[in-house]
C-alpha positions as CSV (number, residue, x, y, z in Angstrom):
1,M,-0.1,0.0,0.0
2,H,2.7,2.4,1.3
3,T,5.1,2.1,-2.1
4,P,7.4,4.8,-3.0
5,C,5.1,5.7,-6.0
6,G,2.1,5.9,-3.5
7,H,4.0,8.9,-1.7
8,I,4.8,10.5,-5.1
9,T,1.1,10.1,-6.3
10,H,0.2,11.7,-2.9
11,F,2.4,14.7,-3.8
12,W,1.0,15.6,-6.9
13,I,-2.5,15.1,-5.9
14,A,-1.6,17.4,-2.9
15,V,-0.5,20.1,-5.6
16,S,-3.5,19.4,-7.8
17,L,-5.8,20.3,-4.7
18,S,-4.0,23.1,-3.7
19,I,-4.5,24.7,-7.2
20,R,-8.1,23.5,-7.4
21,T,-8.9,25.2,-3.9
22,F,-7.2,28.8,-5.0
23,M,-8.8,28.5,-8.4
24,S,-12.1,27.7,-7.1
25,D,-13.4,31.3,-7.1
26,K,-11.7,32.9,-10.0
27,E,-13.3,33.9,-13.1
28,W,-13.5,30.7,-14.8
29,A,-14.8,28.9,-12.0
30,V,-17.6,31.5,-11.2
31,F,-18.4,31.4,-14.9
32,M,-18.9,27.5,-15.0
33,G,-20.9,27.7,-11.6
34,T,-23.5,30.1,-13.4
35,I,-23.4,29.1,-16.8
36,E,-26.4,26.7,-16.7
37,D,-28.6,29.3,-15.2
38,E,-27.3,31.8,-17.9
39,V,-27.9,29.2,-20.8
40,T,-31.4,28.3,-19.7
41,S,-32.4,32.1,-19.5
42,K,-30.6,32.7,-23.1
43,L,-32.9,29.6,-24.5
44,K,-36.1,31.6,-23.4
45,A,-34.7,34.8,-25.0
46,V,-34.0,32.9,-28.3
47,G,-37.5,31.3,-28.2
48,R,-39.1,34.5,-27.9
49,E,-37.2,36.2,-30.6
50,M,-37.4,33.0,-33.1
51,K,-41.3,32.9,-32.7
52,P,-42.0,35.8,-34.9
53,S,-39.8,34.5,-37.7
54,N,-41.1,31.1,-37.7
55,Q,-44.6,32.3,-38.3
56,T,-44.4,34.4,-41.6
57,P,-46.8,33.6,-44.4
58,E,-44.3,31.9,-46.6
59,I,-42.9,29.5,-43.6
60,N,-46.6,28.8,-42.6
61,A,-47.7,27.8,-46.1
62,I,-44.7,25.5,-46.5
63,K,-45.4,23.8,-43.1
64,K,-49.2,23.3,-44.1
65,R,-47.9,21.6,-47.5
66,L,-45.6,19.6,-45.4
67,V,-48.1,18.3,-42.8
68,A,-50.6,17.6,-45.9
69,V,-48.3,15.5,-47.4
70,R,-47.3,13.6,-44.6
71,K,-50.8,13.1,-43.6
72,K,-51.4,11.4,-47.0
73,M,-48.2,9.2,-46.6
74,R,-49.6,7.7,-43.6
75,Q,-52.8,6.8,-45.3
76,P,-53.1,3.6,-47.2
77,M,-51.9,3.8,-50.8
78,T,-54.2,2.7,-53.8
79,Q,-52.3,3.2,-56.8
80,E,-48.8,2.3,-57.8
81,G,-46.0,4.9,-57.5
82,E,-48.2,7.2,-55.1
83,Y,-45.8,7.2,-52.1
84,D,-42.9,7.8,-54.5
85,V,-44.6,11.1,-55.7
86,L,-45.9,11.9,-51.9
87,R,-41.9,11.4,-50.9
88,A,-40.6,13.5,-53.8
89,E,-43.4,16.3,-52.7
90,E,-42.0,16.0,-49.1
91,D,-38.5,16.4,-50.5
92,D,-39.5,19.8,-52.4
93,C,-41.2,21.1,-49.1
94,R,-38.1,20.5,-47.0
95,G,-36.2,22.1,-49.7
96,D,-37.9,25.1,-49.7
97,L,-37.8,25.4,-46.0
98,A,-34.0,24.9,-46.1
99,E,-33.5,27.8,-48.8
100,L,-35.7,29.9,-46.7
101,A,-33.5,29.1,-43.4
102,A,-30.5,30.2,-45.6
103,N,-31.8,33.4,-46.3
104,A,-33.9,34.3,-43.5
105,D,-33.7,35.1,-39.6
106,F,-35.9,32.2,-38.9
107,G,-33.0,29.7,-39.9
108,T,-30.2,31.8,-38.0
109,W,-32.5,31.6,-34.7
110,N,-33.2,27.8,-35.3
111,L,-29.3,27.2,-35.3
112,I,-28.9,29.4,-32.2
113,H,-31.7,27.7,-30.2
114,A,-30.4,24.1,-31.1
115,G,-26.8,24.9,-30.3
116,L,-28.1,26.2,-26.9
117,K,-30.4,23.4,-26.7
118,S,-27.2,21.0,-26.9
119,L,-25.2,22.8,-24.6
120,E,-27.8,22.8,-21.9
121,G,-27.9,19.2,-22.4
122,L,-24.1,18.9,-21.9
123,L,-24.4,20.9,-18.8
124,K,-27.3,19.2,-16.9
125,A,-25.0,15.9,-17.7
126,R,-22.1,17.4,-15.7
127,P,-21.3,15.5,-12.3
128,K,-22.6,17.1,-9.3
129,T,-19.6,16.3,-7.0
130,D,-16.0,17.0,-7.4
131,G,-14.2,14.4,-9.5
132,K,-10.7,13.7,-10.4
133,R,-10.8,15.9,-13.6
134,A,-9.1,18.8,-13.8
135,E,-11.3,22.1,-13.0
136,S,-9.1,24.9,-14.4
137,D,-6.6,25.6,-17.0
138,L,-3.8,25.6,-14.3
139,E,-4.7,22.3,-13.1
140,F,-4.8,20.9,-16.5
141,A,-1.4,22.2,-17.3
142,L,-0.1,20.5,-14.1
143,W,-1.1,16.9,-15.2
144,K,-0.2,17.3,-18.7
145,T,3.3,18.8,-18.2
146,L,3.7,16.0,-15.5
147,E,4.1,13.6,-18.8
148,T,5.3,16.2,-21.4
149,R,8.1,17.7,-19.4
150,A,8.6,15.9,-16.5
151,G,9.0,12.2,-18.1
152,G,6.1,10.5,-16.0
153,K,3.5,8.5,-17.3
154,L,0.1,8.4,-15.9
155,D,-1.8,5.0,-15.7
156,P,-5.1,5.2,-17.1
157,K,-6.3,2.0,-16.1
158,N,-6.5,2.9,-12.2
159,S,-7.3,6.7,-11.2
160,G,-5.5,8.1,-14.0
161,Q,-3.3,10.1,-11.4
162,E,-1.0,7.0,-10.5
163,Q,2.3,6.0,-12.1
164,T,4.5,3.5,-12.1
165,N,7.7,3.7,-9.4
166,G,10.2,4.4,-12.1
167,N,8.1,6.7,-14.0
168,G,7.1,8.6,-10.7
169,L,10.4,8.8,-9.7
170,T,11.4,10.6,-12.6
171,S,8.4,13.0,-12.6
172,V,9.3,14.1,-9.1
173,G,12.9,14.3,-10.0
174,N,12.1,16.6,-13.0
175,C,9.1,18.6,-11.0
176,H,11.0,21.7,-11.4
177,K,10.3,21.8,-15.1
178,V,6.7,21.0,-14.5
179,F,6.5,24.1,-11.9
180,D,8.3,26.5,-14.1
181,A,5.9,25.9,-16.9
182,L,2.9,26.6,-14.6
183,I,4.6,30.0,-13.8
184,G,5.4,30.8,-17.5
185,M,1.5,30.8,-18.1
186,Y,1.1,34.2,-16.3
187,L,3.0,37.5,-16.5
188,Q,4.6,39.1,-13.5
189,G,2.1,40.9,-11.6
190,H,-0.7,38.7,-12.2
191,E,-2.9,37.7,-9.3
192,I,-2.3,33.8,-10.0
193,R,1.3,34.4,-10.8
194,E,1.6,36.0,-7.4
195,W,0.3,33.1,-5.7
196,L,2.2,30.5,-7.5
197,D,5.7,32.2,-7.0
198,P,6.0,31.4,-3.1
199,Q,4.1,28.0,-3.6
200,V,6.4,26.9,-6.1
201,V,9.6,27.3,-4.0
202,K,7.6,24.9,-1.2
203,W,6.8,22.5,-4.0
204,K,10.3,22.2,-5.5
205,A,11.8,21.6,-1.9
206,L,9.5,18.9,-1.2
207,G,10.1,17.4,-4.7
208,K,13.6,17.3,-4.4
209,C,13.4,15.8,-0.7
210,L,11.0,13.1,-2.0
211,Y,13.2,12.4,-5.0
212,D,16.2,11.9,-2.7
213,V,14.3,9.7,-0.5
214,G,13.1,7.7,-3.2
215,C,16.8,7.2,-4.8
216,F,18.0,6.4,-1.1
217,L,15.4,3.6,-0.6
218,K,16.0,2.3,-4.2
219,S,19.8,2.0,-3.8
220,Q,21.3,-1.2,-3.5
221,K,24.3,0.1,-1.7
222,K,24.7,0.2,2.1
223,R,23.6,3.3,3.5
224,S,24.0,5.3,6.8
225,P,20.6,5.0,9.3
226,Q,21.9,8.6,10.0
227,D,21.6,9.7,6.5
228,C,17.8,8.1,6.3
229,D,16.8,9.7,9.3
230,Q,18.1,13.1,8.1
231,K,16.6,12.4,4.8
232,L,13.0,11.8,6.3
233,F,13.2,14.7,8.7
234,M,13.6,17.1,5.7
235,L,10.9,15.2,3.9
236,W,8.9,15.7,6.9
237,C,9.7,19.4,7.4
238,T,9.2,20.4,3.5
239,W,5.7,18.7,3.8
240,E,4.6,20.7,6.5
241,D,6.1,23.8,5.0
242,A,4.3,23.1,1.5
243,F,1.0,21.8,3.0
244,P,0.6,22.7,6.7
245,G,-1.5,20.6,8.4
246,K,-2.4,18.3,5.6
247,S,-2.5,14.5,6.1
248,F,0.9,12.9,5.8
249,N,-0.5,9.4,6.3
250,K,1.4,8.1,3.0
251,Y,4.7,9.3,4.4
252,H,3.9,8.1,7.8
253,G,3.2,4.4,6.4
254,L,6.9,4.9,5.0
255,F,8.5,5.8,7.9
256,C,7.1,3.1,10.2
257,T,8.3,0.5,7.4
258,I,11.8,2.0,7.6
């Protein structure tokens, strides 16, 4: 349970949760929290606007023809080829409607309404509770650069946030590349950059200590118990500095095992 990679996964998840907590009241998160209500109200407004454009004399005439043709198609046929004639007439009606839609306001309003309806369906299908998917561009960049810049490889078969021992150790050894990429997303003076700068210093220090402990434990050479104690103590100190008061259970298991 308490494998070296489990500690590394714990590290990356802790960083991810810190980012998620900080970004929860930022513009994008607030927008995503209110977008469903905005889409619903926009649908009602578009519905009111499209109603007059869908009731012009030309459109009503075509719709009446289409209804009459479809009514005949549902009735029993008495002559050969009658269905084909009605089908062709139906296609003509649909073609006339398509031509009007391309050149009249009702076509534009219908497209907008259909798009909003699809978006409303997607928004309603969203999970109601927090999941493991990234909820901001910064959190997404963290997990993406972990693979593209740090040499890690997330395992999609499990939670999508776990790695093998080798890949996990490589990713934490190159964690500075991930954090440099996150800082590079924002200019100096930006609110998020001002928050990131001191956090990244702590995360880098913790990542370095975690990498040192991982290499120490994987080494096949005889090592000093005093060196082990010192590395574990530094790991505990940097964890408390980076995530004060946050659960240390994964590392507690490691300490007990050693």
